[in-house]
N, C-alpha and C positions, 0 to 999 in steps of 0.2 A: 504494500500500500504506500502510495506517495503522499507524504504529509502535505496538508493544505494550510493556508493561513489560519492562525488561531482566531477564536471567536472575539477576543478582546480587540483585535485590529479591525474586524468587521464592525464591531460596536463603535469604535472610535471614528471610523469612516462615516457611519450612519449619523453621528452627532455633528458632523461638519456642515457648514453652509457652503454650498457649491456655487462657484462663479466661473463664467467663461469670458475670455477676451479673444479678440481677433485682430490681426494686423497683417495686411498683405495676403489675405487668404489663409493664414496659419492660425489655428485656434489653440489657445492654451487653457488648460484646466487648473483651477485654483480651489483650494479648500481653506476655510476660515473657522477658527474656534475661539471662543472667549471674547472678553471685552478688556479694555484698558489700553496701555501704550502699544503701538504696533510693533511687532517683531517679525521680520521676513526671514523665513528659513529656506535656504537653497540646498537641495540635495546633491549627491555625488553622481558621477558618471554611471551609466547603465542602471540608474536608480529611479526613485520616485519620492513622493512625500513620505513614504514609509521608512526612509532612512532616519526620520525623526519620530517614529512611532512611540518610542519609549520616553520621549521628552514632552510631547504636546500637552498631555493632561497636567503635568506638574507646572509647566510654564504658563498655563492659563490662570494661575493664581495671580499673576501680575499683568500678563500681556494678552493682546489680541493677536493670535497666531495666524499668520498669512503664509501658506505653504503651497506653492505651485508645483505641478509637474512641469519641469523645464522642457522647452521645445525638443522634440525627438525622443522624449521619455514619457513613461506612464501613459496617461490618457491624453496627453497633448499631441498635436500633429507633428509629423516629420518636418524638419526645417534644415536645409543644408547651407552652411556658410563656414568660412574659415576666419571670419572677422569678429573679434570680441565686441567691437562697437555695434555691429549689426545684431549679433546674438543678444547682447545685453539690452539693446534698444527694444527688442521684442518683449522682454520682461518688463522694462520700464513702462512701456505703453500699457500693458495689462495692469501693473501695480497702480498706476495713477487713476485707473478706473475704480480702484478699491480704497486707496488711501492717498490723500493729497498733501499731507504734511510730512515732517521728518520721520524717518523710519530707522530703527535699529535693524542691523542685518547680521545674521549668522550663516556662514556657508561651510558646507562639508566638502572636502576634496575638490572635485571639479567645480562645485557650486561656489567654493571660496574664491576661485579665480574669476568665474563669470561675474560674481557680484561686484568685483572691482571696477567693472565697466559701467556700473550704474551711475557712478558719480558724474561721468561725462554726459549723462542724460538728466542731470539735476536731482538725482536721488541721493540725499545725504541724511545723516542722523548722528546721534551722540556716540554711537558705538559701531565698530565693525569687527566681527569675530571670525577668525579663520581657524577651522578645525581640520586637522589632518591634511593640510594643504600641500598639493604637489608643486605649488608655486614657491617663490622666494629662493629657489636654489635648485640643486641637482636632485635627481631621484634615482633610486636603485631599481633597475628593471626586474620584473618578476614574470613577464609574459611567458617565458619558457616553462614556468611551473604551473600555469593555468591550464585547465582542461577545456577543450572545445566540447560543447554540448549539443550543438545543432545537428539534427539528423539522428540522434540517439533515441533508443526506446526509453520510456518514462523512467524506469528505475535507474538506468545508467545516466540519464540526463540529470536526475536529482543528485546522484553521486558526484557528478562533475561540478554541480553548483556548490555542493557541500565542500568539495576539495577547494574550490575557488574562494569560499568564505574563509577557510582555514589558512590558505596561502596569502591572501591579500587583505582580508578585512579585520580579523580578530587576532589579538596577541596571545591569548591563553587558549590552548586546544580544548580545555574543559568548557569553554564558552561557545564552542562550535556545536550548537544544538540543532535539532530538526527545525525548530522555530526560526532560527537565524538563516538556515539554508532555504527554508520555504519562502521567507521574505526576499532573499536574493533571487531565487528562481522566479518569483512572481514579477518583480520589476525588470530583471535582466531580460526576460523573454518578451517584454513589451517594447524594449528599447529599439529604436530605428536609427538613431543618430550616432555618428562617430566624429568627434570634434577635437581630436588631439592637435590638429593643425592650428587651432585657435591660439595655443600657447606659444607657437613659434614666433620668435622675435619680440616677445613682450619684455619691456624694461621694468623690472619689479620695483626699483626705487621710484621711478616716475609714477607708478600706480599707487604706491602706499605712502610716499613721503609728502604729506600735506597736513593741514591743521584742522581738518573736519572730523572732530571727535577722537575717541580713543581707539587704538588698535589692540586687540587681544588675539594672541596666537597660541594654539594648543596642539600638542602632539602626545601620543603614547610613545613610550620609549621602545616599544616593539613594532612601531609603524613599519610595515613591510616596504613601503616606498621611500621612507625618509630617515630611518633609524640611524644610518651611518652619517647623515648630513645634518642631524639636529644641532650639534654644536655650531656649525656654520650658520644655520638659520638664526640661532639665538644671538650670535654676534652681529648678524645683519640687522635684526630687529633692534638691538641695543644701539646701533649706530644711527638709527633714524632720528631726524629732528622733528619728533612729535611725541605725544604721550602714547606709550606702548607697554604692553605686558606680555611676557613669554612664559608659558607653563608646560611642563612635561609631567605626564601622569605615569608612574611606574607600572610595569607589567601589562600595559594595555597596547592595543594595536591601532590600526588605521580608523576603523569605524567607532570612534570614541563615543559618539552620541548614543550608540547602542550598548557598547561593552562597558563604558564608564558613565552610564546614564545619570546616576545620582550626583556624581561630581560635576558633570557638564551642566545639569539642571541647576545646581546650586550656584555655579559661576555665572550662568546666564541670568538667573534671578537677582544676582547681586550687582549687575551692571549699574 
């Protein structure tokens, strides 16, 4: 039997207010929970709003959570571009239909880079949080350890997704549960976009060195992409001429918002 998404995620989804936006014929799906200060949550590559599933309820104590499926992922339409300005412009267009004022932003992995482009479209706020970001420096390639799942029969497909969660997403093998693999399988198999080219040529200092709010950067010390380059990133953040904080969570991997949910939630609530 192939595990399915747990009931608590279906219940969380059912409590969301659904909103759609459209720009240039590309529709984006948005979910909103709670009331209060707006907090935009941007998920990672081959993901969906479910990258934040273990954070949303806790964060609604303070925030109005705004969580899109980014273009090419989840329930949003396919959109092909290699331009950060163009991709982030699609998000900015939809966000301004939901919230017109300043917005705190937290981005995970791919989303932490995409969100940097929102400032160019007038989206700013008192905090920008980068969690498990492949930006700001070099990454350690793990592609050769990931298993291809397309074309496999269901049990083998699920096993491939579970392997990929262990290799890429989580730091402690004990945390690689059927639930985590089921979430990975659900949104990875919806993904239609491949946007690695957006990162090419980005000048990280130009994107993050400004005075619009505080920058918070968080990694697990077992982040599969960045573990060996964490000291370099910490030095880079320390060199920025802006308010910034750098945090490393011991024993945790790339998908911090899931694996270290309580600590991530506490830090976001304390912004």
